[in-house]
N, C-alpha and C positions, 0 to 999 in steps of 0.2 A: 529435580523440579526447578522452580524459578530461583536463580541464584543472584546474590547481590554482593557488592564489594567495591573497592576503589578502582577496579578495572571493569572491562566490559567482556564477560565470557562469550557473549553472542558474537562479538567481532573475532574472537579466537576461533570460534566454531566456523565462521565464514572462511577464514584463512585455511583452517584444517580441511574443510570440504573441498576448497579449490585446489589445494595441494594434492589431496588424495585422488582427485578426479581431473587432474590437469590435462588428460587426453580428451576430455569432454568440454571443459570450461576454462575461460580465460579470466583471471582476476585483474581488475583495474583499480589502482589507487587514485581516487578522484580528487583528493585534497585532504586537508586536515582541519580540525577544530580543537580548541584548547579550553581547559578549565584549570585555573591555578597554574601550576608548573607542568601539567600533564597534557600531552597532545594525543588526539585520537584520529585515526584515518577514517574516511568515508569510503567504503569499498563497494565496487560494482562487479557484477558477474555477467559474462557474455558467453553464450553457447549457441552452436548451430551455424546456419548459413551466414557468411559474412557480407553478402551482397546487401547494400543499404536498402534496396527495394524489396527484400524478402519479407513476407508477412511476419509480424513481430508481436510477441507477447511480453509485457512488462509486469514484473512482480515487485512490489514495494511494501516496506513496513518500517516500524520504528520511528515514525514521525514524532510521536509523543513518548517520552522516556519512561513513563509509568506503564505503558501498554506493551509490555514485553511479549505477551502471548501472541500478538500478530507476527512478530519476528520468529517465534518458535514454530508457529504453524507453517510459515513460509519455508523455514529450514527443514521441517519434517517432510514437506512436499518435495524439496530438492533431494533429500536423502532417498526417498522412494523412487524418484525419477532416475537417479543415478544407478540404483540397483536394477531398475527395469531396463535401462540402456545396456546393461552388462549381459542380459540374457534374451532380450526381445528385439529381433532385427527390425521390427516395424518402427521402433523409435529411431533407429539409425536412419532409416529412410525418411522419417518425418523431419529430422534435423538437417538432412541434406537440403531441404527446401525452405525451412522455416527457422526462426531465431527466437531465443528466450533471453531477456536481459533483466537484471535485478539489482536493487539496492536493498539489502535486508535490514540495515540499521542506518536510517537517515539521520538520526539525532543521537550520536554516541555520547555527547556530554550530558544529555538528559538521562540516558541509561546510567552513566557513571554517578550522577548526582541524585538519581532516583526521583526525578520530578518531570512534570509534563513538558515544560518549556526547555529550550536550549540553555546554555550557560549564561546567556545575556538576558534571560527572562522572557524570550520571545516565543510565542506559540507559532510554530512553523506552518500550521494549517490556517493561520490568520494573516500571514505575512506577505502573500502575493498581492500585486497591484490590481485588485479587483474590488469594486465597491458594490455592496448589495443594494438592491432597489425595491425592497419590499418590507414586510412586517418583521422586525428584528426582536431578538431576546436581549434585554439589557445585559451588557457584559459578555454573555455567552457568544454572541455573534461577532465579537472582536471589539477591543477597546484600546484607546491610545492614552489613557490616563496615567498608568504606571506599570512598570515591569514587575512590581511587587504583587500585582494582582493577576489572577489567571486570565487567559485569552488575550494577552497583550500582543498587539500587532507589530510593535516596533515603530521607530520614528525616522530612521535614516536609510530607507530602501531595503533591498533584499538582503536577508541573512546569507551567510556563506552556504549553509545547508540548502536553502531554497535555490540559490543560484546553481549549485552543483546538481541538484535534481533536474532543474530546467535544462541545463547544458547536456546532461546525460540523456534525457528523453529526446531532446532535439537531435542529438547526434545519432542515436540508435533507433529512433522510432519515427521521426518525422518524414523520412523518405520511403517508408514502407508502403507497399501496395495497400495494406490494411494493417491496423494495429489495435490491440486491445490491452488495457492495463488494469491491474487490480491493486489497490492500496488497502492494507489490512490494519484495522483499528479495533478497539474494544472500549466499553464504558458507557453505552447509552441504551437504556431500555431493557425489557424482558425478552426481546425477540431479536434474532439475528436479522439484520437488514442488509440487503444488497442495493446500494445507492448508485445512481448515475446522475450526471449533471441535469439541472443546475443546482448549485448551492447558493448562488448569489441572486437568483431571479426565478420568478414563477413563469417566465416566458417558456415557450415550447423549445425544447432542445433540438437544434438543427438536424442532428442525426437520429431523431426520435424513431423514424420507421426502421432504421437498422437495429436500434436497441430492441424494439418490439419484436422483430424477427428473431434476433438472437435469444431473447428471453423465451419466446415461444419454443424454440429448439430445445432450450434447457428444460423447460417445464414438460415438454413432451418426452424428453429423454429421462428426466428424473421427476416423475409426477408427485412423488411424496417428499420433495425437498422441504427444508425448514425455513426458507428465507421469505421475508417480506421484501419484494422488489419494487422500488419506487424512485422517483427523483428525490434528491436529498432535501429539497425545499419543502417536501411534504412533511418532514419531521421538524426541521428548523432551517433557518436561513443564516448565512454567514458572509462577512467580508473576507477577502483574502484567500479564498480557497485555491490551493495549488493546482488542482486538476481542472477547474474552470479556466484558470489562467493559461495552462498549457494547451488545453483544447482550443482556446481562442488564438493562441500563438500559432498552433498547427494550421488552423483554418485560414489565417492570414497568408500563409506561405503555400499551402496545398489545398486550396479550396475544392471541396468535393471528395477528396480522399478520406475514407472513413478512419477515424480514430475514436474509439469508445473507451473512456476512462471510468471504471467502476470503483466503488469503495465498499469493502466489507466491514460493517460495524457489528462486531460480536456483542450480543446483548448481555453484558456482564452483570447486570442487576439480578439475573436469575441465579448466578453463583452466590451473590451476597444473600439473597433470600434463603437459600438452602444452608448457608453457613454464615449467620449474622456476625459472628465474632471476627471475621476477616475485615469488617469495615474499620476495625481499629488498627489495621496494618496500613503502611504508607501507600502501597499499591493494591490493597485488598479490594477496592472498588473496580479494578480493571483486569484482574487475572484470576483464573481458577487456582485455588490453593490446595484443595483435597486432591490426592494422587489420582483417584479414579475419574474425577472431573477433568483434570489436566489431560489424562490419557484420552478421554472421550473427545475433548476439544481438538487434540492433535489429529485424530482420525475423522472428525466430523466434517471438515471442509475440504478434504482431499479431492472428492469428486468434483467440487466446484472449480478448484484450481486447475485440475486436469481438463475439465470440459472447456474452460476458457482458453487454455493452451491449445487444445485440439481444434478449437473453432477458428484459429487464425489461418490454418491451411486451406480448408474449403470455404474461404470467406465469401465466395460468390453466392452461398446459400443465404447469407444475411445482409451483405453490404449493399 
């Protein structure tokens, strides 16, 4: 189940998976962050076609150290994918033309310290240089008062983790003919939400028609899916959203080329409702504790992750 300690077992699992499947995937050490005397790497995974223009799917998790379940779902999907590649030749054909890139643990010091922010007290989903322009929730939308309070944006530019994610996405996704990414979170509401930009504005998302077509394909393929699919600002608006920032950077350099960044927000309040005692655990608001709910969560989202991966190949159907 969910493990805790002075180290980050999820990073160990990333390294183990990369080593066990080195014929499929390349492990990249993107940099390191520290807490106290301990340094932790930020690890990236790259697999498939190495042509920068190849259609690319990005999988990201672990922005918030308390939300371990997102990283676990991502790793469960990769394990399934590696097994399929071993016996299904269609996957070999798929990866000859397309690429998957991933950072499973964006905030390892948050994991090590068992807290939402990084070691400097900064909420990485509030740290990008994007200002919201609508109705905001006090504090929740991002604040600059103190790193001792949640949702702190920081005061001296990009955090190391934010910069690493930005550089990784630009290097591996910006030149793709089409790109889709998914960032996995937990901790808001009773329902699983699939968000797309904007988080900072109620304005129409420039690639809205592409999102609508891709969503229509998903809903036609999986008519009984569990997600509420919407722009993030329909739930709440924030400063400093990483994916708003990266989408805008992408459009400045590759105007018109589709890049669709989605966020999966797993509705963790339903786990707390069914097991109220877990609210007294440090990360009980963000992760399934009971074994059967954990197992259900590990399989609940595999079809979504695989659909988005499959969608980058025939991108002409939605782009």
